[in-house]
C-alpha positions in Angstrom: -0.4 0.2 0.1 2.9 2.5 0.5 4.0 2.6 -3.3 0.2 3.6 -3.8 0.5 6.0 -1.2 3.6 7.6 -2.5 1.7 8.5 -5.7 0.2 11.5 -3.9 3.7 13.4 -4.2 2.6 13.2 -7.9 0.1 16.4 -7.0 2.9 18.7 -8.8 1.0 17.3 -12.0 -2.6 17.7 -11.5 -4.2 19.3 -14.8 -1.4 17.6 -16.9 -3.9 15.4 -18.7 -5.8 18.5 -20.0 -2.8 20.1 -21.2 -1.7 17.3 -22.6 -4.3 18.1 -25.4 -3.0 21.1 -26.5 0.8 20.1 -25.9 3.7 19.3 -28.0 2.8 15.4 -27.0 6.8 15.1 -25.7 8.1 12.2 -23.9 7.9 14.7 -20.9 4.1 16.0 -21.5 3.0 12.4 -21.5 5.1 11.4 -18.3 3.3 14.4 -16.7 0.0 13.1 -18.0 0.1 9.6 -16.7 1.3 11.0 -13.2 -1.6 13.1 -13.3 -4.2 10.0 -14.0 -2.4 8.2 -11.6 -2.2 10.9 -8.7 -6.5 11.3 -9.6 -7.0 7.8 -9.2 -5.0 7.3 -5.9 -6.6 10.0 -4.4 -10.4 8.0 -5.6 -9.0 4.7 -4.3 -7.2 5.4 -1.0 -10.6 7.9 -0.2 -13.3 4.8 -1.2 -10.8 1.8 0.3 -10.5 4.1 3.3 -14.5 4.0 4.0 -14.6 0.4 3.2 -11.2 -1.4 4.7 -10.9 -0.5 8.7 -6.9 -1.1 8.1 -6.7 0.9 5.0 -8.0 3.7 6.9 -5.5 2.7 10.0 -2.6 2.2 7.3 -3.8 6.0 6.2 -4.0 7.4 9.5 -0.4 5.7 10.8 1.2 7.3 7.8 -0.3 10.6 8.3 1.0 10.9 12.2 4.7 10.1 11.1 6.3 12.8 11.5 8.9 11.7 8.7 5.7 11.9 6.2 6.5 14.6 3.7 4.2 17.5 3.9 2.8 16.8 0.0 1.6 13.5 1.1 0.6 14.4 4.6 -1.4 17.5 3.2 -3.3 14.8 0.7 -3.6 12.5 3.2 -5.6 15.2 5.3 -7.9 15.9 2.6 -8.6 12.3 2.1 -8.9 11.5 6.2 -11.1 14.9 6.4 -13.9 12.9 3.9 -13.9 9.5 5.7 -13.7 11.0 9.2 -15.0 14.8 9.3 -15.1 14.4 13.1 -12.0 13.7 13.5 -10.1 15.4 10.5 -10.6 19.2 9.7 -9.0 20.6 7.3 -8.2 24.5 7.6 -7.1 26.8 4.6 -3.8 28.8 4.9 -4.1 32.3 6.4 -7.8 31.3 7.5 -8.7 32.8 10.5 -9.9 30.5 13.1 -13.2 29.0 12.6 -13.9 29.7 9.4 -11.8 26.5 7.5 
């Protein structure tokens, strides 16, 4: 499951599938589009499987709580966890005033 969660680090490629349509279709464009597609699929899959499988959810929570987890990965796990357990995980927008998340 860890290699799947590691795909969350590809968030910088978000939007590359749409850009590919009008790109020069280079190998770099194609690679970015594939990573964007994988990133989106992983977001959906972790959310869906986290709702249905307590083991998947527990593993995501463990990685989210690990201080060694990258900021990017932690942010996306937070997004997923906030949808599965909104009573426990609340997203706060950067720069938002307390209580306006």
